[in-house]
N, C-alpha and C positions, 0 to 999 in steps of 0.2 A: 199676291194676295194667296197664302193658307194655305192648304188644299185640308179639304175636308173629310174628316175621321172615313175609315172606311167599313163596311158596315157589317165585316168581317178579319178581325186582321189575328194572325202569330203574336205573341207578344211577349219579346225574348227577357229577360233583369237581367242585365248583364251584371248588376250586385252579385247574383243569386249564381251566376258564372264563376266570378271574381273567387264567392265565396266555397266556390265547391274546390276551385284549383287549393288554396291556400289549405285549405283543408287537409287534401290529396298531400300536400307537403308537406304538415303536421306530418301525416300518417307513416309517410320513409326516413322520417330525421336527418334533413337539412338535404338528403340528395335531390338534382336538381330534375325539374318536370318536366320536360315538352307536349308543349301541348299540338295535340291534330285536330286541322281543322280542312281534313281535308274535305270532298265535294262538300264546299261549302258551309261548313261544321253543322256538319250532317240537318244543312238547313237553313241553321241560324241566321246563317251569313257570315261568314269568314271575316269578312275586315269590321264587322263591330263586332265580334269575339276577340281578334285578337287584340283591336286598339284597345283593348281594353284590358285584356289579359297583358300587354303590354308593359300595360302605368304598373298594375300589377309587380312585372316586375319575369316577370317568362321573358327568354333571351331567345326557347328554342320553336318554333312551329315547323310541324311537318303536315304535308301534303300529299295526295297522291300523283298527281300530275303535275308537267312541268307548266303549264297555265293556269294553276291556282297558282303557283308560288311564283310568278309574271306581275299579278297582276295585283298578289300583295304583299310584293317585296314595292308596288307605291303607294302604300300607306301609308307601308309601316318600316323602324331602323330597327329590328331586330337581327339580333346576330345573325345567326343563322336558321335557316327554313334549310328544309329539307324533304326533298319529293323520293319515294317510297316507289313508286315506277323505275324507277333508273331513266337512263337515256335513251331514244335511239337520233339516227343517223341526221332527221328533221328535230329535235330539240337540240341540238346542242347550241347554235344560234342561242335561243333563252336559257339553255344554265349559263355560257358566261356573258352577256347583256344582264343577265341580273340577279348574278350569285347565288346561283344554286345550288345546297350538294348534292350529289344523285349519289343516290343508294344505289348499287350492280348488285346483282340477283344472278347473272349470271357469267358467264367464262365469257361471257359475244356479249356483253355489259362491260367486259373487264376489258375487253382490246381494245370494242371505238373509244372507251377512255382513255385507254393510254394513246391513242395514236391524236387523242384530243389535245393529250398532253404535250405530247410532244412535238404542235403545228404550238401549243404558246409559249414551251422558249422554258418553262420550266416546269416544278412538280402540280396537280392538279387536285384539291382533296374535292377525295370522295368520303362515304360510305360501303363498309359490305355487310350486307345479308350473307347465315351459313343460313338454310332451314334446318330445326334439328327437329319433327316430323308433325307440320301442315299439307308437306307439297304440293305444299303451291307456288311461291316467289322463293329465290334463294340458290347459295351453292348447293346441289344435290353433294353426295358422300363424294363418288369419282370426282366431280370439280375440288370437291376441294385435296381430296388426292392430287391432284394432278397440278393446284399451288407447288403442294408441296414437292412437289416432282422439281419442278417447274418457279421458282420464285419470280427468273424476271421475266415471266408474263403481267409480271403487275410492277415493272420498273417507270416512273412517272410521277405515278400514284402513292399520294399522300394520307389513307385510310386515317379519318376524326375518330370513325367512331365503327362498333362492331356489333351488330343485331338480331336481332333471330323473331319468333314471336311465339309463344304460345297457343296451343288450341282449346286447353282444358283449365280454361283460367278461374270459368265460369264455378268450376267443381273441385277445393280443393283438397277432398277425400280425393280424386284420380290420380293415379302411380304417372301417368304421363307428365304430368308439371313435374316435377321431380329430375323424370324421365330426361323432358326435355334439359332440364337445367345443367345438370352430368354433361348431356352431349356437346351442350353450349361451352361448357367451360372445358370437354376436352378438345370439342376443338379450334378453342381461341390457345389453348395447350402447345399445340402441333403445330399452326399459324406462325407462329409468334418471332420463329426465325426468317416469317415473307413480309408480314406486313406489321412488325414491332409488336405495339402493347397500346393498341387506341382503347381509346374511354368508350365503353359496354353498355348495352342497352338488352333486356329482354322484357321489362314486364309491359301488360300493355291497363285497363284500371280496372279487369279481379285482380289479373295477379300484382299486382301495387302492392292486395290486400293478404297478398300469401305470407310474406314477411321482406323484412332484411336480406333476405339469405337472391330472393330475385328482385334487389330492387339495380344491383350493380353501380352505376353510375349518369344513370340516367336514365328514368322511367317517362313512357307514351303512354300518357289515359287522355282521353279521348273523347267514349261517348259517357264516364259515371260525371263531365265537367258537364252532362247537359242535363242531368237529373237521373240518367239512367238506373240502377243499385247494382252497383259492380256486387252483390253480396246473396247473388240471390238464395230465397229462406230464409234468411234477414231480416231489421228494420234495414233500412234507405237511412244512410246516412249523410246522403246529396242533400243539397235543398234545390226545387224543383225550377227548375228557370220561362218554363213553356207552361204559356196557358192561352186558348186561344176560344175567346171575346168575340160573343157578334149582337147586332141591336135588332131585337124582334123585331121586324115585315108587319107583323099585323096579329088580332088576338079576335077567338070567333068562339061563339055558349055553342057545343053542337048537347044534341034530346043523346037520352035512353035507347040503346038499339044503333044508334048509325058508326060508318070506318071512319075512318082516320089513316087516310095513304096509303099506296100503292099495291094492288092486288086486297081492299078490303081486309088489311092480315092487323086490324087493330083494329076490333066491337070495343064499345063504349057500351059499361051497362048499368051508369044513369048518369044524371045532364053534366055536364063537361065542361074545363076550357082552354081551348086549344090555342098555342100561340106557338108561330109558326118563325124561323127565325135563317139568313141568307147563311145556310152553307151546310156543305152534302158533298157527298163521294164521290167530282169534281173539285172535294178542298183537301180529302186525303181522308175525308172522313170516308170510316170502310161500309158499305152498304148492308154487312156482315153486325155492324154497332145496333141497328133496328130493333126498339124496347130490351136492348139491351144497358145500356148509357143512365147513366145520371145527367144534370146538367144543373148549374146554382140558380139565380134566381132568387134578388130581394132581402141574401141572408139562406136561401130556402135549397133546400135538393128537391130538385121534382127531377121524373124521370122522363124519359125521349119515348116516345111514343108513333105505330106507324113504320114503314119500311124509311131508309134513308131515303132523298131522291138526289142529283144529281149536282145540285145545286143551292136546299132545301129542307131542313129538319124538323121536325114537331114535337112538342113536348104541351104535354098537362105540366098549365099552372095552375088549378084546380083547389091546392090547398093551399095557394098565398092568399094571403089577406085583401077584398078588395081593391084595386083603384091602387095596385103598388106594379103589376104590369104590363104594361101599353104602347104602340108606335114608339123606338129607339130605347125599351129598356135592353139591359145591357147583358142578357148571359154569360154565363162559364161555361162553357164543352166536357174541355179536359184540361185539369192542372189541380190547385188540389182538393176539388172534388173526385177527379178523377184521376191520377196520376196516367204519367205516358203508360208503365209498365201497367199498370191496371188496363189499361188499352192494350197494348198485346196481348195479355192474358185472355184476355175476349175474343181478341182474333184469331189465336193461335200463331203465334209473329213473337218476334222479338220488340226492342226498344229501336232497332239501331232504322227500324226499317220504320215506326211508329215516322219517327224524327224525321225523315228525307223523303215519306211520304207527302208530309204537314208543313213543313217549311219548303217543300218546293213550289205549291199551291198556294198557299194565302202571304198574302204582302204582312212583313212585316211592320209590327213598330215593337219598338226599344226603350224601355223605364230603365233607371238607375238604383235598387233600390239600399241599401244601403249591403257593404260587403261584409 
């Protein structure tokens, strides 16, 4: 017997994700794109997202941890799954069993993978991360110099890819972008006698739109696939795959002068009709959005009123024609009416945090509109 629809759900349009992937491909003139599906595809479900993108032709997927890659390998037949955080001793069996490509971020990880290559009895493929200004992961200048001076440190390792990561790609005019690109080129030239000339990857979602000089041999779009604007301050070229839909639990009439919600924060000026829906801050809809957010019901925009509770939110449906809002009526809280980027702006954060907050706390429902 099929399970009933959830009262509230994160609806993910896989067709829109695929459409965004194709738009990115068009923007970079045929350079292949790897899909970043780390942290469960930013909360949208890595298996579902990767399956749809694999069917659309994506051949490289990027995760943060080997456990993510191991799960993904059992679900899709992608030729390459890249693990950004690289290997630890306790992870080596996962890398071997599931044919995961580690990103080597330090001399210690290089040494570990070289030992692993020796045990395997043959060359072991890997990716190399060189830091060009993030100071987060990747080889520091001193480690690059060490590899130049001692090329035998990578004996037994075959590098399929060299990557770096842009710090300011969402600010196209920032000189840091060009500085990092120039440093990337310089490090690649210095290391060529040691590691050869593997494929190169620098651009993340926003970096793709900096132009062809940043595309190299592979790009790594992540959040743009899921509808977040890679061009802040400009119109968003991406489709919106994410919406929150919730059923009305109760509708009530309230009199002038009465209040709605905790702290009596919202007082109605006249007779109003209030509907309550089963989603709140426990589902990732931040309490700070109360009184600022809009919803859509019966095709009309309506305001969220009062404070958002742990698992309940109230909306003013007075302006909706009589009889069109009742228990079971579907309300959209995030989506076309209020995109993820707008939620982030209201909450003083970024779309990445909005997606991961929502996606890990609400049940997901998948749809597939035309891609």
